[in-house]
N, C-alpha and C positions, 0 to 999 in steps of 0.2 A: 589937249591934256587938261584935266580938271584940276583946279587949284584946291587941293585938299591934302590932308595928311593920312597916310595909311600906316597902321601899327600892326606888326606881325609878331604874335607870341611864339615862343619856342616850345620845347617839349620833346626833343629827339625825334623818333620816328613818327610822333603825332603830327609832325610837320607835313606829312603827306596830305592831311586834310587841307591845310593851307595851299599846298601845291595844286590840288584839285580846284579850289576856289579861284586861285590866280590864273590857272590855265583857262578857265571860262572867261574871266575878265579880259585876258589877252586875246582870246578868240573874238570878243566883242570890240576889241581895240579900245578898251577903257583903261587909261593910265592916269594915276593921280600924280600930283607934282612933287610930293615928298613921301618917302617911305622910310620907316624906322623898323629895323629887324633885330630881334633878340635871339641869340643861340641859333636853333634850326631856322628860326624866322629870318635870321641874317642871310642864310643861304637862299631862302625863298626870295628875299628882297633883291639879291644880286640877279637871280634869273628873271625876275619881273622887270628890273631895270634894263637888262640886256634883251628883253623881249623874246625869251627862248621858251616857247610853249613845250611842255613835256620834259624839260631838262631836270627840274627838281625831282619829278617822279622817277626818272631814270636813275638818278644818283641815289635816291633813298630806297628803291625797290629793285633787287637783283635776283634773277633766277640762277645765273651762272656763278659758280664758286669763285672764279677769277676776279669778279667784281666785288666780292664781299670785303667789307672793311673791318671785320672782326679779325684782329691780328693773330699770328701764330704765337706760340709760347715765347720764342726768342725775342720777337718784337715787343711783346707784352712786358717782359721783364726789363729789356734794354731801355725802352722808351717810357716805362711805367704808365701804360695806358691800356684801356680796354677797347679802344678804337684806333685804327690805323690812320692817324691824322695826316701823315705824309701822303697816303693814297688819296684821301678825301680832298686835300687842298693843294696837291701838286699833280699827281698822275691823272686824276679824274678831269680837272679843267684843261690840262694840256694834252692829254692823249685819249682817254677812254670816252669821256663825255665833254668834248671841247666847249669851252666857255667863250662867248663872243665878247672879248675885251673891247674891241673897237666900238661896237654899239653901246656897251656899258659906259665907256669913257666919253662918248659923244652925246650921251643922253642929257636932256635938260632937267631930268628928274634929280632931286637930291636924295641920295641914299645914305642913311646913317646906320652905323653898327653900334649896338649897346655892348659895352664891356665893363667889367668890374676891375677897378684898380686895386691890386692886392695890398698895397701899402696903406691906402686910405679906406678901403672897404666901400667906396662910393662908385656910383655909375658914371661912366663917361660916354659921350656920344661922338664917335669918330667918323670923320668924312674925308679928312685930308689924305689923298693918295696920289695926286697928280695923275699921271698915266702910267704909274708903276704897277705892273701886273703882280709882281711878287708881294708888294705891300698890300694891294687890294685883297689878295687871298689871305694874307697874314691877319688883317683886321677881321675878316670873316671867321678865320680860324680861332682867334682870341675870343670872339663873341660866343663861339660854339664849344669852347673847351670846358666841359663839365668838371666841377671840382671832384677831387678824390680819384677820378678815373682818367684824367687827362693832364699832361704836363702844362705848366705855366708857360705862357707865350710872352716874350719880351718885344716891345715895340718902342723905339726911341729910348731904349734902356729902362723902360718901365715895365713891371710885371702885371700881366692881365689874365683874367679867367672869364668864364661864362657871364654874360651880362645879366642873366636871369638871377644871379645871386643877389644883386643889388637893385634891379629894376625889371621884374619879370614882364610887366605890361606898362610900358612907358607912356601912359596917358598924360601925366603931368608934363613930360617933355613935349608931347604933341601940342598941348595947350600953349606952352611957352613959344612955340614956333610962330603962332599967331594965325594960322589958317582956321577959319570958322568951321570948316567941314572936317570932321575926324571920323575915320572908319577903322574899326578894330576887327581883326580876324583872330579869334582865340582858338585854342586847341583843347579846352575843357568845356564840358556842358554847363549850362546855367545852374547856379546854386552850388557849384563845386567850391570847396574850401580845403586848404591844406591842413594837415594835422600838425600840431605843435611839435617842434623838434624835441626828440627824446634825449635823455641824459646820455645814452649810449651814442647817439648820432653826434651830439655835441662833443663828446670825447674823441670821436673820429676826426672831427675838424680840428680840434685842439692838437691832437697828435700829429696831424699832417702839416698844419700851418701855424700853430700857436706861437712858437718861438720867434718866428720871423715876421708873421703877418697877423697879429692879434685883431686888427680891425676887420680883416677878411673873415676871421672866425666869428666875430660879433655879427657881421652882416649875414653870414650863412645861417647862424642860429636864429636870427630875427626874421629870416626870409618868410616863413609861413605867416607871421603876424602882419607883415607889410603886404603880402599878397592878398590876404583875406580882407584887409581894409580897402585895398584897391578894387577887389571884386565887388564889394558892397557899393563903392562909389560908382563903378561902371554900371551896375544894375540900376542905380538911381538915375543916372544921366540918360541911360537907355530908355527908361520908362518915361522920362520927360521929353524924349525925342531930340535930345541935344547931341547925341552921337549915334552912329550906326554900328551895330555889332552882329557879326556872323560867328556862330559857334556850333560845335557838334550837337546833334540831337539823338545820337546813338552811343553805345558803349565805345569808349576810346581804346586805342591800342596802347601797348606798353612803350615806354621810352626807348627800349632797345628791341622792340618787336622784330622778329625775323620771318614770321609766317607770311608768305607772299599773298595768299588769299585774303588774310585779314587786312593787310596793308592796301591791297587793291580795293577792297570794300570801303575802307576809310577814305582813300583818295576819291573814289567815286561819290561818296557821301558829300565831301566838300564841293565837288563839281556840281552835283545835283542841287545842293542847297543854294549855292550862289546863283545857279540858273533860275531856281524857284524865286529867289528874293531879288533878282536883278532889277525888276521894275521898281521895287521899293527903294533900292539903292539909288537908282537914277533919279527918282523923285526926291529922295533926301538930298542928293547933291545939288538939286535945283531949287530946293526950298530950305534955306539955312536961317536959323534964328539970328537976329541982330544983337540980342542981349548976351 
C-alpha cells in the first residue's frame, strides 16, 4: 500500500468517472493509505477500501427498473427526497449489490467521509464507525445527501448534509493529514468554474434551512466562491508537480443522469484515462518533493 492520500470529488452520477478510474487502480492492485470521499466520492471511497471492483459502477448504472433509486411519488413526498436513500444505503449494500463489510473494516486504509454540519455550516471529516455496519452506511449517506433534494441525516444527534456544501474538494484536509503524496480524482474538466449563486437559488436555501440553520445557508450560498478558489489552487499545484490530478477530458454527464449509454461512456472514460496516465501516477508516487 502506497503511503499517500487520495481525494475523491463528488457530483452525483459524475461519480461513474471516478468508479472507472478506481476500478483500473484496483485491477493493478494499487491502493493508497488514506482516502477522503465527498458525496458520491464517499461511495467510491467505500468500494475502493473494500476492494470491490465494479460495485460503484453497478450501483450507479442500472438497466433494470427494480434497481432505480428514483422514488415513486409516495416515497418522494413522504421522505421529501428526489432519491430513494433507503434503497441506496440499505437495500443495495445488504441485498442487491452486497457490500464487503468484512474487508472494509479489516482494511489498513483510512477512509474519511466529508459531511457538512448543518448547525455550523462547516465541514467535518468522519471516520469513527468501529465495526458498525449501519453507522458506516449512515456516514456515507450523510456525505451524499444533497441539499434541497435529500433529508438531513442525524449522527450522534447532530444534523448533517452533503460534504460538498462546505468542502467540495478537500485538498486542505489532505495536506493537514501530512502525507506528501496527494492524488485527486475530480469529476469536472480543467478550467471548470461554478457560477455564482443567484438570488433565486439563495432564496431556496433560505426557505428550506434559514430559520433553523442559517450557517448552512451561508455555506451553500458561498459554495461557488470557495470551489473556484480551490480550483485555481489545484491548477497551480498541479502545474508545479506537487499533486497528481485526474479529471475528465470530455463532456461530463449530469448530476442525475439516467441515460445508460452516456453513463457507460463516462465510466469508460475514467477507466481509460487512468490506464493512460497510470505510468505517470506511479512515477509521481515514487518521486515526491520534500518541500
